[in-house]
N, C-alpha and C positions, 0 to 999 in steps of 0.2 A: 671933738673937732677933728683929731688926727684920723679917726676912722672915716669921717665924711671926706676928707682931702684924699686919703688913700683910695678910697672907692672911685672918687671922681678921676684921680690920676690913672687908676686902672682901665677905667672906661675909656679915657683919652688915648691910653697906650693901645689899648685893643683895637680902637679905630685906625690909629695910625699903622699899626702892624697889619691889619686888613688891607688897608689902602697900598701899603708897600708891597704886600704878596700879591694883590691884584695887578699892581704895576709890573713886578717882576715877571708874573705869568704872561701878561701882554707882550713884554719885551722878549721873553723866550719864544713865544708863538710867532712874533715877527721875524725874529732871527732864523727860525726855522723855514721861513718862506723864502724861497729861493729867487735870485733876480729874475729867472726865466719866467716864474710864476707872475711876479710883479709885472713884467713887461706884457705877459698875455693878458692880464687883468686890465691893463691900459688899452691893448688892442680891443678887447671884448667891449670896453665902454665906448669905443668910437665906431665899432663895427656897423651900428644901426645907420650912421650917418656917413658911410663911406663915400669920400669924394669921387672914387673911381666910377660910381654910377652915373655921374654926369658925363664922365669921359666915354663910358660905354655907349651912351645916347649919342654922343658926337660920332662915335665910330660907326653906329648903325646908319646915320645920315650919310656918312662917307661911303658906306658900303653900297647904297642905293643911289648915290649920286653920279650922274653922268660926266665923264672927265676924259681929257686927253684927245688926240687926234681924230680917235674912232668915236668920240662922244658916246661912250659905254659906261654902264655901272660895273661892279663886280659881283653882281647877283648870279652870274653863270661861273663863277669861279670855283674849281673843284679843289676842295681841300682834303680829298681823300674818301669822302662819303658819296660822291657824285655831285653834279653842278649845283651851286646854291645851297647845298645841305651842310649845315653847320653843326647840329645837335651831336655832341659826342666826339666831334671831329678831332679836336686838339689832344684828347686823351689817347689817340692812337697816332700821334706824331712825336718824332720825325718818322717818315716813311718814304719807300721808294716810288717815284711817280714815273710810269713808262713815258709819258709825253715830253718829260725833261731829260729822262735817261739818268736819273740820279736821287739820292736820298735828300729830302728837304725837310725843314722844320716849318712852322707856320709863317715866320716872317719872310723866309726866302721863296716860300710859296706865294705869298701875297706880292711880292715884288714881280715874281713871274707871271702872275694874273695881270698885273698893272700893265706890264709891257705887251703881254699877248692879246689882252681883252681891250685895253684901252689906247694902247699904241704910244705909250709914254716912255721915256728915256731912263734906263736904269741908273745911270749917273745922277740925274736930277733928283729922283726918287730917293737914292741912299746917300745923298750929300750931307744931310743932317737927321739921322733917323732918331735921335734922342734929344729931347728938349733939355734946355738949360734951366737953372733956377729962375723962376719968376716968369718963364715963358709959357704960353699955351702948349698943350701937349701936340707933338707932332702928329702927322697923318697916320703913320705906321703905328705909333703908340695908341692913337684912338681905335683903330681898326682891331689891333690885337686885343685890347680890352673888350671890344664887343664880341668878337668871335670866342674868346676865352669864357666869356658870360654864358654863351650858348652852351657850353659844355659843363657848366657848373653841376656837380653831383655825379658826373660820369666816372666810371672805372678806369684807371690807367692801364693800357696794355699797348705799349709801343712794339709794332710788328717786327719780326725777326725771320719771316718765311722766305725773303729774297736774300740772295747772296750779298748784294750790297748793302741790305740793312744789317747783316751780320758782320760785314767788313767794317761798317760805320761804327758799331758797337765795340769792336775790337780795337780800332784806332782810338776811339774815345777813352777806353780803359787806359791805354799806354799814355795818353796825353795826361790823364788823371794823375798818374803816378810819376811822371817825368819832371825830374828835378833840374832847375838850370836858374839863370839870372844871378844877380849880384848876392842874393841871400840863400841861393841854392834851395829854393822853395819849390813846392809842387802844390797841385790841389789837395793831394793826400796830407800835405803838412798840416793844414787845417781841419781836413774833413775825412780823417780815416781813423779817429781816436775818439774814445768816448770822453765826456765831461770836459771838453776843451771850451775856452771862450776868449774873445778878443774884446777888452774893456767890457761893456756890459752885454756884449752880444754872444749868446751861446753858439757854438759851431757844431752842427749836426754831423754825426758820423754817416757819411753817405754811402759807406760801403755795407750798411745794414739796411734791411728792408723798410723798417717802420720809419727811421729818420728820413730815409730817401724818399719815401711816399709823402710824408709831411712836406718836405722842401720842394719837390717837384711839383706837387699839386697845388702850392701856394703862389707859384709865379705864373704870370706877371702879378706886380704887386703895387698898391699906392704907398710911396714912402712919404710918411709924414714929415720928416726932416727936410725933405727935398721939394715937397708939394708937387708930386709928379708920379704918374704911373711908369713903373720900370718893367720892362720886358725881360724874357729870358736871355735874348740876345745881349741885353744890357748887362745882366747879371754876369754872363761869361765874360764879357768885356771889362767890367770893374774888377773881377777876380784876377784877371790878367794884370790889370794895372797894379793891384795891391801886390802881386808876386814880382813886379818890377820887370815882367815879361815884355817884349815888343808888342806894340799895340795890336789888339785883335781886330781884324777887318770884319765889318759887319757882313754876317751871312757867310763867312768863311767855312771852308770844308771842316777846319779844326773846331768852330763853334759848333757846327752841326753834329760832329761826332760826339763831342763832349756832352751835348743834350741828349743825344741817342743813348748813350752809355748810361747817364742819370735816370732817363726814362725807363730803360730796361729794369735797373735796379729797383725802381719805384713800382713795378708791377703790382697790381691789386690794391693801389691807394685810390683815393678819391681826389677829383679836381675841385679846388676850392677857390681858385682865382676868379676875379681879382680881388686878392686878398688886402690885408692892411698891415703895414710894417713900419717900425719906428722912423 
């Protein structure tokens, strides 16, 4: 009888030990998974149904829609590849435009085309470039999403052949490392060191090519937490806000210079926008 009990007990203990060992292995494997990996898995699960696709379609309609006093569409807008040519264009922006006499990113170039081709008022166009929570996307957000979709898969190569382009990159680098505000922050405070994070969000080291390529190539992005497409101009604006800097004006020289600097650092990367973010 004792031998029977002992055999049964040993069998139960073996089962329990096996279960505990399996649980410990699972817990250890889970612990080794980084937060970034978990967030990336979350993005991957949602990627097939990215809501940005609907906004891209709206942007295409707006691109072809006749508007303004001149009753014209934006189909002849030159964003660097020739009138109306969009494929691969944003992978080579910001860039110098001779007709405007300055370096422009895609958003300031769009505003330029709305004014020159459609006869619209710049103050009215830029009055509210970013949508608020629960609102439909702004016209600029929709157009940006569409234009970026046309460059998906293109290789990043922000030009530096013109003196103004090189000057823009140089100013952008200075802004990136400039410390100011009540917390003595700079862009580099968050984005010039490896393995930093804020809450659950990893902070890429944008002074290195690979993280810069991944970051630059992923904007604009659909922010799930906000239910909106957010452009690169918004990204610069929000970073200034988090640093407690003065409000960054939409399309300002400082914003374009920062984007130019980041784009040059990201050379050789691949455009993935409009991507999906938390």
